[in-house]
Structures are given as C-alpha cells and as structure tokens.
C-alpha positions in Angstrom: 31.3 61.9 -16.5 28.4 59.5 -17.3 27.4 56.3 -15.6 25.7 53.8 -18.0 23.4 51.0 -16.7 24.8 47.7 -18.2 21.3 46.2 -18.3 19.1 48.8 -20.0 21.7 51.4 -21.3 20.3 54.4 -19.4 23.0 57.0 -18.6 23.3 59.3 -15.5 25.7 62.0 -14.4 28.2 61.0 -11.9 31.6 62.0 -10.5 30.7 65.5 -9.4 30.1 66.3 -5.7 26.4 67.0 -6.4 25.9 63.7 -8.3 25.9 60.9 -5.6 24.8 57.3 -5.8 21.2 57.9 -4.7 20.1 58.3 -8.3 21.9 55.1 -9.4 20.2 53.1 -6.6 16.8 54.6 -7.5 17.3 53.4 -11.1 18.3 49.9 -10.0 15.0 49.6 -8.1 12.9 50.4 -11.2 15.1 49.0 -14.0 13.0 46.5 -15.9 15.9 44.6 -17.3 17.7 44.1 -13.9 17.2 40.3 -13.3 17.1 40.5 -9.5 14.5 43.3 -9.4 11.0 42.4 -8.3 8.7 45.4 -8.7 6.4 45.7 -5.7 3.8 47.7 -7.5 3.4 45.1 -10.3 -0.1 43.7 -10.4 0.6 41.3 -13.2 1.6 37.7 -12.3 3.9 35.5 -14.4 2.1 32.6 -16.0 3.6 29.1 -16.3 2.3 25.8 -17.7 1.9 23.3 -14.8 -0.6 20.7 -13.9 -2.9 22.2 -11.2 -5.7 20.1 -9.7 -9.1 21.8 -9.7 -11.9 21.1 -7.1 -13.9 19.4 -9.9 -11.2 16.8 -10.2 -9.9 18.0 -13.6 -6.5 19.7 -14.4 -5.7 23.0 -16.0 -2.4 23.7 -17.8 -2.0 27.3 -17.0 -1.2 28.7 -13.5 0.2 31.9 -12.1 3.7 32.0 -10.7 5.2 34.2 -8.1 8.7 34.0 -6.6 8.7 32.6 -3.1 12.0 31.6 -1.6 10.2 29.7 1.2 8.2 27.6 -1.2 11.3 26.8 -3.2 13.1 25.6 0.0 10.1 23.4 0.9 10.1 21.9 -2.6 13.9 21.4 -2.3 13.5 19.5 0.9 10.7 17.5 -0.6 13.0 16.5 -3.5 15.8 15.5 -1.2 13.4 13.3 0.8 11.5 11.7 -2.0 14.5 11.1 -4.3 16.6 9.9 -1.3 19.4 12.4 -2.2 22.3 13.2 0.1 22.3 16.6 1.8 25.5 17.5 0.1 23.7 17.3 -3.3 22.7 20.9 -2.9 26.3 22.0 -2.7 27.2 20.5 -6.0 28.5 22.8 -8.7 26.1 21.5 -11.3 23.0 21.9 -9.1 23.9 25.4 -8.1 24.5 26.3 -11.7 21.2 24.9 -12.7 19.4 26.9 -9.9 21.2 30.0 -11.0 19.9 29.6 -14.5 16.4 28.6 -13.7 15.8 31.2 -10.9 18.7 33.6 -10.2 16.9 35.2 -7.3 17.0 32.0 -5.2 19.9 31.6 -2.9 20.7 27.9 -2.7 21.0 26.9 1.0 23.8 24.8 2.5 23.5 21.2 3.3 23.1 22.0 7.0 20.1 24.3 6.2 18.6 21.6 3.9 18.9 19.0 6.7 17.0 21.4 9.0 14.3 21.9 6.4 13.9 18.2 5.9 13.5 17.7 9.7 10.9 20.5 9.7 9.1 18.8 6.8 9.1 15.5 8.9 7.7 17.2 11.9 4.9 18.9 9.8 3.9 15.6 8.2 4.0 13.8 11.5 1.6 16.4 13.0 -0.7 15.9 10.1 -0.7 12.1 10.4 -1.2 12.3 14.1 -4.4 14.4 13.6 -5.6 11.9 11.0 -5.0 9.0 13.3 -6.7 10.9 16.2 -9.8 11.5 14.2 -9.9 7.9 12.9 -12.7 5.9 14.3 -11.3 2.5 13.4 -8.7 0.3 14.9 -5.2 0.0 13.4 -3.0 -2.9 12.5 0.8 -2.9 12.6 3.5 -4.7 10.7 7.1 -4.8 12.0 10.4 -6.3 10.9 13.9 -6.2 12.2 17.3 -6.8 10.5 21.0 -6.1 10.9 22.9 -3.9 8.5 26.4 -4.6 7.2 27.7 -2.2 9.8 26.3 -4.7 12.5 23.6 -2.2 13.5 20.1 -3.6 14.4 17.2 -1.8 12.9 13.4 -2.0 13.3 10.7 -0.7 11.0 7.1 -0.2 12.3 4.2 0.4 9.8 0.6 1.2 10.5 -2.3 0.2 8.3 -5.7 1.8 8.9 -9.0 2.8 7.3 -9.9 6.4 7.5 -13.4 7.8 8.1 -13.9 7.9 4.3 -13.3 4.1 4.1 -9.9 4.5 2.4 -7.1 2.1 3.2 -3.8 3.7 4.2 -0.3 2.6 5.0 2.3 4.8 6.8 5.7 4.1 8.3 5.6 5.2 11.9 9.2 4.5 12.9 12.5 3.4 11.4 15.0 3.3 14.2 18.0 1.4 15.5 17.3 -1.1 18.2 19.6 -2.5 20.9 19.0 -6.2 20.0 16.7 -8.7 18.4 15.4 -9.9 21.7 11.6 -10.1 22.1 11.4 -7.7 25.1 13.5 -5.1 23.3 11.3 -5.3 20.2 8.2 -5.1 22.4 9.4 -2.1 24.3 10.3 -0.2 21.1 6.9 -0.9 19.7 5.3 0.3 22.9 7.4 3.5 22.9 6.4 4.2 19.3 2.7 3.7 20.0 2.9 6.0 23.0 4.6 8.7 20.9 1.9 8.5 18.3 -1.0 8.3 20.7 -2.1 4.9 19.4 -3.8 2.3 21.6 -6.6 0.7 19.6 -4.5 -2.0 17.9 -6.2 -5.0 16.3 -3.3 -7.1 14.9 0.5 -7.0 14.7 2.0 -8.9 11.8 5.5 -10.4 12.4 7.6 -13.1 10.9 8.0 -16.5 12.6 11.1 -15.8 14.7 10.8 -17.0 18.3 11.7 -13.5 19.6 8.6 -12.1 17.9 6.5 -14.4 20.0 8.0 -12.8 23.1 7.4 -9.3 21.7 3.8 -10.1 20.9 3.3 -11.4 24.4 4.8 -8.2 25.8 2.5 -6.0 23.7 -0.5 -8.1 24.6 0.1 -7.5 28.3 0.5 -3.7 27.7 -2.6 -3.4 25.5 -4.7 -5.3 27.9 -3.4 -3.0 30.6 -4.6 -0.1 28.5 -8.0 -1.9 28.3 -8.1 -1.3 24.5 -7.6 -4.8 23.3 -10.2 -7.0 21.4 -11.0 -10.1 23.4 -7.9 -9.5 25.5 -5.6 -9.6 22.5 -6.7 -13.0 21.2 -6.2 -11.9 17.5 -3.1 -9.7 18.2 -0.5 -12.1 16.8 -0.7 -12.4 13.0 2.0 -14.5 11.4 3.2 -13.2 8.1 1.7 -15.4 5.4 4.4 -14.5 2.9 7.1 -15.5 5.3 5.5 -18.8 6.0 5.1 -19.5 2.3 8.8 -18.7 1.9 9.7 -21.2 4.6 7.4 -23.9 3.2 8.8 -23.6 -0.4 12.4 -23.2 0.7 12.2 -26.4 2.7 10.7 -28.2 -0.3 13.4 -27.0 -2.7 16.2 -28.4 -0.5 15.7 -31.6 -2.5 16.1 -30.1 -6.0 16.2 -32.7 -8.8 19.0 -32.8 -11.4 16.8 -31.3 -14.1 16.8 -28.0 -12.2 20.5 -28.2 -11.8 21.0 -28.8 -15.6 18.9 -25.8 -16.5 20.7 -23.7 -13.9 24.1 -24.7 -15.3 22.9 -23.9 -18.9 21.8 -20.4 -17.9 25.0 -19.8 -16.0 27.1 -20.9 -19.0 25.4 -18.5 -21.3 25.4 -15.5 -18.9 29.1 -15.9 -18.1 30.1 -14.2 -21.4 28.7 -11.3 -23.3 29.5 -13.0 -26.6 27.6 -16.1 -25.6 24.6 -14.0 -24.5 24.6 -12.1 -27.8 24.7 -15.4 -29.7 21.9 -16.8 -27.6 19.8 -13.7 -28.3 20.3 -14.3 -32.0 19.1 -17.9 -31.5 15.9 -16.4 -29.9 15.3 -14.3 -32.9 16.0 -17.2 -35.3 13.5 -19.4 -33.5 11.0 -16.5 -33.6 10.3 -16.7 -29.9 8.0 -13.8 -29.0 8.8 -13.0 -25.4 10.3 -10.1 -23.5 11.7 -12.4 -20.8 15.5 -12.7 -20.5 17.8 -15.2 -18.9 18.1 -14.7 -15.1 20.2 -16.8 -12.7 18.6 -17.7 -9.4 19.9 -17.0 -5.9 20.1 -20.1 -3.6 18.4 -18.3 -0.7 15.5 -17.0 -2.8 13.1 -19.6 -4.0 11.2 -17.1 -6.1 14.3 -16.4 -8.1 14.4 -20.1 -8.9 10.8 -19.9 -10.2 11.6 -16.8 -12.3 14.7 -18.5 -13.7 12.8 -21.7 -14.7 9.8 -19.7 -16.0 12.0 -17.7 -18.3 14.1 -20.6 -19.4 11.0 -22.7 -20.3 9.9 -20.1 -22.8 13.4 -20.1 -24.3 13.7 -23.9 -24.6 13.9 -23.8 -28.4 16.6 -21.2 -28.3 18.6 -23.4 -25.9 18.3 -26.4 -28.2 19.4 -24.3 -31.2 22.3 -22.8 -29.2 23.6 -26.3 -28.3 24.1 -26.9 -32.1 25.9 -23.6 -32.7 28.3 -23.5 -29.8 30.4 -26.8 -29.4 31.7 -25.6 -26.0 28.2 -25.5 -24.6 27.7 -29.3 -24.5 31.4 -30.1 -23.6 31.4 -27.6 -20.7 28.1 -28.8 -19.2 29.2 -32.5 -19.5 32.4 -31.7 -17.6 30.6 -29.7 -14.9 29.6 -32.3 -12.2 28.7 -34.7 -15.1 25.2 -33.2 -15.3 25.2 -32.4 -19.0 22.9 -30.2 -20.9 19.1 -30.3 -20.3 17.2 -32.7 -22.6 13.5 -33.0 -23.3 12.8 -35.0 -20.1 14.5 -32.2 -18.1 12.4 -29.6 -19.7 9.2 -31.5 -18.9 10.3 -31.9 -15.3 11.1 -28.2 -14.8 7.9 -27.3 -16.5 5.9 -29.2 -13.9 7.9 -27.7 -11.1 7.4 -24.2 -12.5 3.6 -24.7 -12.6 3.7 -25.9 -9.0 5.9 -23.0 -7.8 3.7 -20.5 -9.7 0.9 -21.2 -7.2 3.1 -20.0 -4.3 4.5 -17.2 -6.3 1.0 -15.8 -7.1 0.0 -16.3 -3.4 3.0 -14.3 -2.3 2.1 -11.4 -4.6 -1.6 -11.4 -3.6 -1.0 -11.4 0.1 1.9 -8.9 0.0 -0.3 -6.1 -1.3 -0.7 -3.1 1.1 -3.0 -0.9 -1.0 -6.0 -3.2 -1.0 -7.7 -5.4 1.5 -6.0 -8.8 1.6 -7.2 -10.6 4.7 -10.2 -12.2 3.0 -7.9 -13.5 0.3 -5.7 -15.6 2.6 -8.2 -18.4 3.2 -8.8 -19.0 -0.5 -5.1 -19.1 -1.2 -4.3 -21.4 1.6 -7.1 -23.8 0.5 -5.9 -23.9 -3.1 -2.3 -24.5 -2.0 -3.4 -27.3 0.4 -5.3 -29.0 -2.3 -2.4 -28.7 -4.8 0.0 -30.3 -2.3 -2.5 -33.0 -1.4 -2.7 -34.0 -5.1 1.1 -34.0 -5.6 1.7 -36.1 -2.5 -0.1 -38.9 -4.3 1.6 -38.2 -7.6 3.5 -40.7 -9.6 6.4 -38.3 -10.0 8.8 -39.3 -7.3 10.7 -36.0 -7.1 7.6 -33.9 -7.0 6.0 -36.3 -4.4 9.0 -36.0 -2.1 9.1 -32.2 -2.4 5.4 -32.0 -1.8 5.7 -34.2 1.4 8.4 -31.9 2.8 6.3 -28.8 2.0 3.1 -30.3 3.5 5.0 -31.1 6.7 6.1 -27.5 7.0 2.7 -26.3 6.0 1.0 -28.2 8.8 3.5 -26.9 11.3 2.1 -23.4 10.9 -1.4 -23.9 9.6 -2.2 -27.4 10.8 -2.7 -26.7 14.5 -6.1 -25.0 15.2 -4.7 -23.4 18.3 -1.9 -21.6 16.4 -3.9 -20.2 13.5 -5.2 -16.6 13.8 -8.9 -17.1 13.3 -9.4 -13.7 11.6 -8.3 -15.5 8.4 -11.5 -17.5 8.6 -13.7 -14.8 10.1 -12.9 -12.4 7.3 -14.4 -14.9 4.8 -17.4 -15.5 7.0 -18.1 -11.7 6.9 -17.8 -11.8 3.1 -21.5 -12.0 1.9 -20.4 -14.1 -1.1 -19.3 -17.0 1.1 -20.5 -16.9 4.8 -20.0 -19.5 7.5 -21.3 -22.5 5.7 -18.8 -22.1 2.9 -15.9 -21.8 5.3 -17.0 -24.8 7.3 -17.3 -26.9 4.2 -13.8 -25.9 2.9 -12.2 -26.6 6.2 -13.5 -30.2 6.1 -12.1 -30.6 2.6 -8.5 -29.7 3.5 -8.1 -30.9 7.1 -8.4 -34.2 8.8 -11.9 -34.7 10.4 -10.6 -34.3 14.0 -8.6 -31.1 13.2 -11.5 -29.8 11.0 -14.1 -30.2 13.7 -11.9 -28.5 16.3 -11.1 -25.6 13.9 -14.8 -25.1 13.0 -15.8 -25.0 16.6 -13.0 -22.4 17.3 -14.2 -20.2 14.5 -17.8 -20.3 15.7 -16.8 -19.5 19.3 -14.5 -16.6 18.1 -17.2 -15.2 15.8 -19.8 -15.1 18.6 -17.3 -13.6 21.0 -16.2 -11.0 18.5 -19.8 -10.0 17.8 -20.6 -9.7 21.5 -17.5 -7.5 22.0 -18.5 -5.1 19.3 -22.2 -5.1 20.2 -21.4 -3.9 23.7 -18.7 -1.3 22.8 -20.3 0.2 19.6 -23.0 2.7 19.3 -26.1 2.8 17.1 -24.6 5.4 14.6 -23.1 3.6 11.6 -21.7 5.5 8.7 -22.8 4.0 5.4 -20.1 4.9 2.9 -18.8 3.3 -0.2 -16.4 0.6 0.9 -13.3 -0.2 -1.1 -13.2 -3.8 -2.1 -10.2 -6.1 -2.2 -8.2 -6.9 -5.3 -10.2 -9.6 -7.0 -9.7 -9.0 -10.7 -10.4 -11.5 -13.4 -7.2 -13.1 -14.6 -6.5 -16.3 -16.5 -6.8 -19.3 -14.2 -3.6 -21.0 -13.0 -3.6 -24.7 -11.9 -3.9 -23.5 -8.3 -7.0 -21.3 -9.1 -8.5 -24.1 -11.1 -8.4 -26.3 -8.0 -10.2 -23.7 -5.9 -12.8 -23.3 -8.7 -13.4 -27.0 -8.6 -13.9 -26.9 -4.9 -16.3 -24.0 -5.2 -18.3 -26.0 -7.8 -18.4 -29.0 -5.5 -19.6 -26.7 -2.6 -22.4 -25.3 -4.8 -23.4 -28.9 -5.7 -23.3 -29.9 -2.1 -25.4 -26.9 -1.1 -28.0 -27.6 -3.7 -28.2 -31.3 -2.7 -28.5 -30.4 1.0 -31.3 -27.9 0.5 -32.9 -30.2 -2.0 -33.1 -33.0 0.5 -34.4 -30.6 3.1 -37.4 -29.8 0.9 
C-alpha cells in the first residue's frame, strides 16, 4: 500500500506494521509545497515591495518579509484603532477568508483577543507619550470640551498641546471619558485627575468655551496649580477663552435679524434640492450658462452660521443658473411666491446676499485660522481681532440699514468678550509683542485704533505690566543654557486679500506712516 502526498506527489509505503507514520510526519516537515511549512534552516528571506523609510530620509521599494504572527496581530489592532472598526469585524466571514488567502499561516484572533491587543497598544503608546512629556522642557497648554450624547451620557475630552525639545508642535488627546455632570467642580476634578495620571503640572493655559461652568472649573484648576507651585504668575494667564467659540456667538447673534434676501435665496435652494429631477435640471442650467465652478447647492442649518455662509457663497456663483432655471421651470416662481409671500430672489436680493457673504467671509476665515492645531496660532489672534473690529466699525456707519443693524448687534457681543481689559487674556497681545516683526509699539498703536481712548489706555497699561511681570518670572526661574534650534513658524502664507485683510493692511500702512512721521519729528 502506498501513501501519496497531495501537495508534492511523493509516495511512501504504509499499511504494514513496520511502516508507521513517522516517515509521513518527517516528509511533511520538509515538503516544499506544503503551505503551512516554514523551513527553519532556510537562510533566504521573502522579498516584498513596500515603502520602507531609510535613515537618509528616502524610501526604498524592496524589503524582506518574514512571517511573524505577533507583528500581524499588532498591525491588526492598529487597523481596528485607526479605522475605528468594531471588534467583531475580525470575526466576519469575508475578513477571515481574506486573511486565509493572503496568509494561511495566520490564525485570526477572536474579538476578545483583538480588544485585549488594542488595550495593550493603548498602554504602550501611553508609556511612550509619558516619556516624551517627561523629557519635555517646555510648558504645556490644554484644551477641553464637554457634551452630552444622545444616550444622555456626559463626556469630556482633554487635549494637550506642547513643543518638544526639537521645537516641533504636537497635539495629543490625553483623556476621553464620561463625566458625572457639566458642573464646574466636576470638570475641574476630572482635569486634575488626568494631569496627575500623566504626571503633568507645568500648565500654561487651558482653553475652554464660554460656559459659566468652565469659569468655575478654571478657578478650581488655578487653585490646584498654585498649590503645586508650578503656575506662571499664579495662574494669571490660565484661562483662555476659545476664540472660535466667541466668533460663533458673535455671528450667531448678528444673524438673528436675517433680512428677506437671505430667506429668498434659502427658499430657492430648498426648492431645487427637494427633488432629484429639479436638481438635475438645475445642473443642466449650470452647464448651459458655462459656469466654471465645483461648488454645489447646499442648504444651511439654523444653528450653524458657517453653513449659511457656505450656502450663500455657493448660490452667488450660481446666480445665472438660478435666473435661467426660473424661466425653464414654471413651478419655481409659483411655489416661491406662495411660500410666505417671499418670492424668488431678484437682482437686489443677490446684491444684498453678496455683501453679507463678503462680511461673513471675514469671520469664516478667522475661524479657520484660529482653529488650526498643527501650527502656532496665538500670534494670529490679535491681527484677526483687529481686522474684524475695523470691519464692524465701518459697517456700523454704513448706509445699508440691515447690515448696520446686524453689525451693531455683533459689535455689542464682541465688546462683551473682548471689550473689557480685565477679561481679555493678555497673552494674545504679548505673543505679538514677542514677534520681532511688530513689537510693543505696533500693538500699542493698533489698540488705540480699535478701542475707545479710556479702554485703550487701560489695556496698554495692562499689557506692559503683564509683559514685565512675565519677563521677571522667567528671568528668575530659567537658567543660562538656551537651546538654539530651528523654530517652526506659524501659518502665514500669501493668499489673495479678502476685504478683512485689506483693512488690516491699510492699518499696517497707516502705522508705518505714523512711525516714519514720529521718528522724523524726533530727528
């Protein structure tokens, strides 16, 4: 009787008492066509084309490959975490079939094992980040936010921002956890607990939104940090109000008095988007009018002012298509006339929404600039606030009644947060003073341009006092060894000037003229 290997075709005697299974097992261990066989004495590695980073910074396309079940499990847990996959994904029939084809030797783990691997990955990465933060010589800043899920569970997210010893800016989430309530003391205690867990105590700022509970939380943290004796000027600059959130409040308050032109455009957009057939006909109108744009119609959300800006911005570019569509679809005009009696937008309406869109663009760009987390943004705040203040100041005296009323409401809300010298975090001004392109004289002159004389004088005095106190604090605490490394700059690219940026450029020109005249008179 013969036994034939179904992989390579070799035959061996079997069946007799003297022919056992030892010979068959020995063949399996050396059979070259057996897919699960890994020869131990093989000195040749498998080659695969992958991108492998070299020390020189380049990449090579050819690397060696060796089967390692542990590495595959780590890669699997990495995929589950990064792609936000459910743990049961690994138990899917399709995924197991895929793994069986690509690497038959790998035994796909269960969802319980994958969950454990993900937790081990978390602990490993946490230890690495702890070591980085421990070796970091700079202070850290924090941002935190709380919200309630649809399951009525309160959550808090705490993010750290720091510059490492190589002068690179980093952002890492320290904690994402449920919290008992949105009360200030509970938020403060959770932040303290997280800082103690990570071994962080040198905190410069904590950025929060403008909820009253956050004021209580910052007060709690200021007392704790002062107790640790690690605060700067006893936590004077600890409370940083979120600029993007303030801008959202300012614009939302102004848009409460939306004029009829915006409503007509909104109704026109809604009419077209209600039907796929209407939308298809509208796209044909865009092609017939030869409008070269990639923007499509989008309907705004009442609670999101930036969606109103995006809706108007897209509709303005498609104005000719709207006018052409009104002549091709008779139901368009009839339906809009019956809806609240507003009618379809005319040329005056388009002019009104165009002015409003240009005005909202200033706040939209500001939000984008200050929301960046991968570049330094503190020194950008002051310029953005100045340009917006000048823009609102001009609109308050405008002949357009609707724009004037909206600007007045927004200016009132603006001054609530940035009009009181005692409530402003002075680091916004100090960051510009430390910028060698501007310095103190520039900041002082700009403050006098956008604030009333009394408020401006008080604010300038506060900036000078804080600057001297901050210098004295660091002079006493710092040593003589200063690492001179290449410093990453903030995002300050050259882009086409919007109306808001044109205002700030005019102010800068006036400042240069003022500086030349002052030094000219001194001579």
